N, C-alpha and C positions, 0 to 999 in steps of 0.2 A: 400764185395766180391759179384760179380754178379752171378746170377743163370743161368746155361746153358740153351740154347733154348729148348733142349730136356726135361729138367726138367720143364720148363714153361708149355709145353703141358700137362705133367702129372699133374701139379698143378691145371691147369684149370679144368680138368675133376674131380679131387677130390673136388674142391671148389663147383662146380655146383652140384655134387652128394650130398655133405654135406648139401647144402642150399636148396635142393629140399624137398618139404613138401607134397608129394603125391598129385600133381595137380598144384602146383605153386612153385615158387622159392622166398625165402626171399632175400633181398639184402645182409644182414649179420646177424649173430645171435645177439640177445639181443637188439642191437641199433635199428634195423628195422625188427621187427618180423612178418610183414605181407607182402602182395603183393603190390608193388608200380607200378604205371601205366607205365611211360616211361622206368623205369628199366626193366620191363618184356619184352618190345620190344627188347631191346639190348640183354637181357639174352637169349631170344629164339634163337638168332643167334648162341650163344655159344653152346646151347644144340643141335642144328641141326647137328653139326659135330659128335656127339656121339650117339644121339638118336633123330631122326626127330619126332617121335611120341611125345616125351616129349616137343619139341619145339612147336608143334601144341597145345598140352595141355596147355602149358604156356599161349598162347594167348587166347585160349578158356576160360580158368579160368578167365582171365582179363575181357573178354567180358561178363562173367556171372554177373558182377556188373553193367552193363550199365543200365542207367535210361530210363524210357519211353520217356523222352524228347530228348534222344540221348546222353546225357553226359556220358563219361567214367570217373569215379571218379579217384582221384589220389591215393587213398588207398582202397584196398579190404580187409576187415577183415574176412578172412575165419574162424578164430578161435575167439570165444568170451571169451575164458578163459585166453588168454595171457594178462598180466597186466603190462608189463615192458615198455609200450610205452604211451606217451601223445602227442596229444589228441587221446584217444581211441574212439571206435565207439559210446559209450554212450555219450561222450562229444559232438561229432558231431551231434548226433540226426538227422541223414539224413532223417529219415522217417517222419520228419515234412513236407517233400515233398512227396505227395502221389504216385509219380512216381518212387521213390527210391525203390529198391527191399527189401523185408522183409529179405531175405537171398540170398546171403551173405550181411552182413552189409557193409556200405561204408562210406567214407568221403563225404563232400558236395561240393567239388571243383574238378578241373581237373588238368592236366599237359600237357606238349607239345605233340602234336598229331602225334606221331611217327608211328602209326599203319599202315598207308598206305604204307610208304616206307619200313617198316619192312616186310610186306607181299610180296611186290614185290621183295625184296632182297632174301627172302627165296625161292620164286618161281624161281628166276634166278639161284639160287644154285642147285635146284632140279626140273628142268622143266618137268620131265617126271613122277614124283611121283604122282600117282593117288589120294592117300589120301590127299596130300597137295593141289593138284589142286581143289579137292572137298571142302576142308576147306576154301581156298581162295575165291572160288565162293560163298560159304555160308556166309562168313564174309564180303563180299564186301558191302552189303547193311547196315550192322551194322556200318562200318567205314564211309560210306557216311552219315548215320544218325547222327553220332557224329560230322562230319564237318558241317552239316546243323544246328546243335545245336549252334556251334560257331557263325555262321553267323546270326542266328535268335536271340539268347539271348545275345551275346556278341558284337554285332555290330548294336545297335538299330538305329543309324543314317545312316546305309547302306553305309558306306565308303568303305568297303572292308577290313578294318583292325579291328581285334577283340581286346577286352580289357581284362585285368585281374583285379580282385578286391582284390586279396590276393597275397603277394609275393611268397607263396608256389606254386602257380599255375605256375609261371615262371620257376620252377626248380632251380632258383638261389636265394634261400630264403633270404639271408642277404646281397645281393650285395649292394654296396654303391649307386647304381642306385635308390634305394627305400628310402634312408635316409630322404631326404627333404619331400617327400610325407608322409612318416610315421610320421614325426614331426608335421604334421597338426593335428594328432589325439591327443586329450586331454583326457587322461585316468582318469576316476573317479574310484579310487581303490575300493570304497564302492559298486559300481555297477558292477565292473568286477567280473565274477564268480571266486571262489577260484580254483586254479589249482596247480599241482605239476609237474614240469618238471622231465623227466626221463633221458634225453640225457646227461646231465652234470654229471650224476653218472656213465655213461658208456664210456664217451669220455672226454678228458681234456676240461675244460671250455674255455680256450683260443682258442680252435679250433671251438667253437660253437657260434651261435648267442647269443646276450646279453639278459639280463632280460628285459631291456628297450624295445628291439625289440619284445620279446615274449609277453609282455603285449599288444602290438599293433597287433600282430598276433591273439591273442585271441579276441581282440576288433572286428577285421574284421570277424573272425569266427562267433561271435555273430550277427554281422550285416547280414551275410549270412543267419543265422537261421531266423532272423526277416522277411526276404523276401523269405523264403522257398528255398533259394539258387538259384532261377532262376527268381525272380520277377524283374520287371523294376525298383522297388525302389532301388535296388543295384546301378544301373546306376545313379539314381537321387540323392542318398544320400551319397554314399561311398566317404570318403576323399581320398581314395587310388583308383585311376582309371587310368590304364596305358595301352597304346598300345605298346606292347613289341616286340622288334626285334626278339628274339629267338622264342617266341610263334608263331608269324605270319610267320616267315621263315620256321619253321617246318611244319606248316599247309600248306603253299604253296608247299613245297616239297612233302608232302603226297597227296595233290591235284593232282600233276602231276603224281604220281605213280598210283593213282586211275584212272586217265584218260587212262593211258597205259593199266592197268589191264582190265578196262571196255572195251576198244577197242579190247583187246585180246579175251575176252569172249563174245563179241557181246552185251554188256550192254549199255544202254542209258547213256551217259556222258555229255549231254548238260548242265545240271544244274552245274556240277562241272566245266566245261569249262567257264561258266559265272562267277562263283566265282573266278576262277583263273585269268581271264583277268582283272577283277576289282582289285583284291588283289595285283597283281604284279605291276600294274601301280600306285596304291595308295601308296604302300610301297616305291617305288623309289622316287615318287614325295614328299612325306611327311617326310620320315625318313632319307634321305641322308643329311649329314651336310658337306658343302663345306670347312668350316674352319678346321674341325677335320679330313677330309678325311675318314669319317666313318659313318655308319648308327647309329642313336641314337633313344632311346625309346622316346615316347611322353606322357607327363603328361596331360591327358584329363581334370582332375579336375583343374589343374593350367593353362591349355591352352598354354603350351610351351614345347619344346623339353628339354630333360635332357641331357646336353652336356658332356657326359663322353664317353671315349673309353672303350670298354669292349668286352667280347667274343661273345656276341650275334651278334655284327656287323660282325665278321669274319665268323660266322656260316651261314651267308647269301650266302656264296659261295656254300654251299651244295645244297641250293635251286635254284642256278643259277639265282639269282636276280640281282646282280651287272652287269652293262654294262662293256665293256672292260676296260675303264679308271678306273672305280671304283674298279674293280677286281685287277688291277695292284697296286692301292693304298693299298689295303688290303694285297696283297702279299708282298709289300715293308715293311709294318708294321711288318709282321711276320719275315722277314729277318733281320730287324733292331733289333728286340728282340733277335734273335739267335746270332747275332754278338756281342751283348752287354752282353752275358753271362746268358741268361734266357732260361729255358726250355719253349718251345712254345706248347700251347699258354696259358699264364696266364689269369685268368678269369677277371682281371681288369687292368686298366692302371697303369703300373709300375712307371710312373712318377708323379702320383697324390698322394697327402698326405694321401688319404684314402686307398691306396694300403696296403694290409696286406697279406703277402705271406703264412701265416699259418692259417688264420681264414676263413674256409668254402669257400664262394663264393666271398671273398674280395681280392683274388689274386692267390690262388693255381691253379695247373694244374689238369684238370679233364679228365679221359680217354675217356668217351663217347663223349665229345666235340672234342677231338683230332680225334676220329673216323670220325665224320662228317666233320671236317675241312680237314682231309686228302682226303676224297672223293671229297670234293668241290674243292680243289686245283687241283686235277687231272682233274676234269671236265673242268677247264680253261686252262689246259696245263702247270700248274706250278708243274711239276713232281719233280723237285729238292727240292722245299719247302715242298711238300707233304712228301717226304722221310725224311726230318728233323722232321716234326711233328710226323710221325710214329716212327722214331728211338728214339725220345725223350721219348715218353710214354713207349716204350718197355724197354729202358734203366732205367727209373725210377722204373718200376716194377721189373726188373731183380735185381736192387740194393737194393730196399727198400721193396719189397713184394707187394702183391695184395691188396693195400689199396684203400680207397674211393677216396682220392685226394692226391696231392703231392706238395711239396715245389717247387716253380717256380725259385728260385735263385740257380744257380748251385753251387756257393760257399757255401751256407748254406746246400744244399742237400748233399754235399760231407761229411758233418759232422754228418749226421743222419744215424740211423740204421733202420728206418721205415718211412712209409708215414704217412698221417694224416687221422683222422676219423676212420670208421670201417675197420677191417681187413678181409681177405679172402672175399673180396667184389665181388659179383656176376657179376655186369656189367663190372667191371674192368677185370675180368677173360675172360668174353665173348668178349669184344671189343679187348683185346690184342690177343686173339686166332684168331679172324677174321682178324686182321691186319697181323698176322704172316702167315696165310693161303694166304692172298692177296699177301704178299711178295713172297711166294713160287711160286705162279702162274705166277708172272712176271719175275722170274729168269730163 
């Protein structure tokens, strides 16, 4: 039985209030008890409808963990007493890098750079709010510094495309994209530090990454420590070195937002414009695959593209990277999925043997991805497809609740009473609310 739209509004506010921890919002209780980087960006949009001060505080709390080199970490450990999550701050030992803050403790890697476009989105919603204007102005240099970190530390060959050295940075932790690259890692169990996962005691194991994958996640984490998380040795040694579609597309989108914000406030945006010009050209030239009609990630260590269709390719619409022909190809891909009985957009190619509609990033539908894809489709004039993307995620939430991610196959989803992963999930609530508000504005 579906939840009425009016109840959805009420549920969003309750979830965001419940998950608010006096300065930041956890994604969901127990499973993710700290502040996550790109989660907080989307979450701030949800808070803004009920409490703009809280939306500002959400972002400000995130920026409190920024390193001296500019990196905004993927986890901010505001509480050092919470022990239900692995890896916790002590396992990361981020202070091996002298530029990491002593407080709050953080992880040693980053996540998709949503901050630029989130700040612009908030300002577009509340263009006359003096407190928000002041916050965006004061945050501008912090976000620029974080982008500079990407291009300085994660693009050593100055291609215009940044790399990740850990799957967690991509936001798509266990995507099949990473399988072959992770297989290069030969784990010596005697040298791997002992660890105990917490996630599989809080969510079904069949919905989570495997133990095989986790061993390699820890291996790469240890590699990061070896080079203080920002040393060139990461680029030289890591068996896992990927130029990712989603990471670079989000960075390009936020570059453009920073350019507009900077022009609005009279700030110098010349450096950002240089990054943007090189990045967009390199993205299209290197990552478009004519055979698949999709953008594909590039394995730097292997020296070849990873030829899979997946959601990072479609998210490029939000950054307005594809040309007209490429955009039509991506739109056709989504329409085909819709006609074949899938909620759009599944996170991985439904026709590939590695597709798994239940396991984390190997197939399910994710609300924050639908949010970006919806806006991207509208930017290209594909309003009918955008409506499908929006309606699908709202329908899933109305039927199955505010979960972390959802079954992509409609026939299977019809048999379920809930989504997958964490429940009462903050960015799900925030993104659905924002899409509902967008719907109301257009009617």
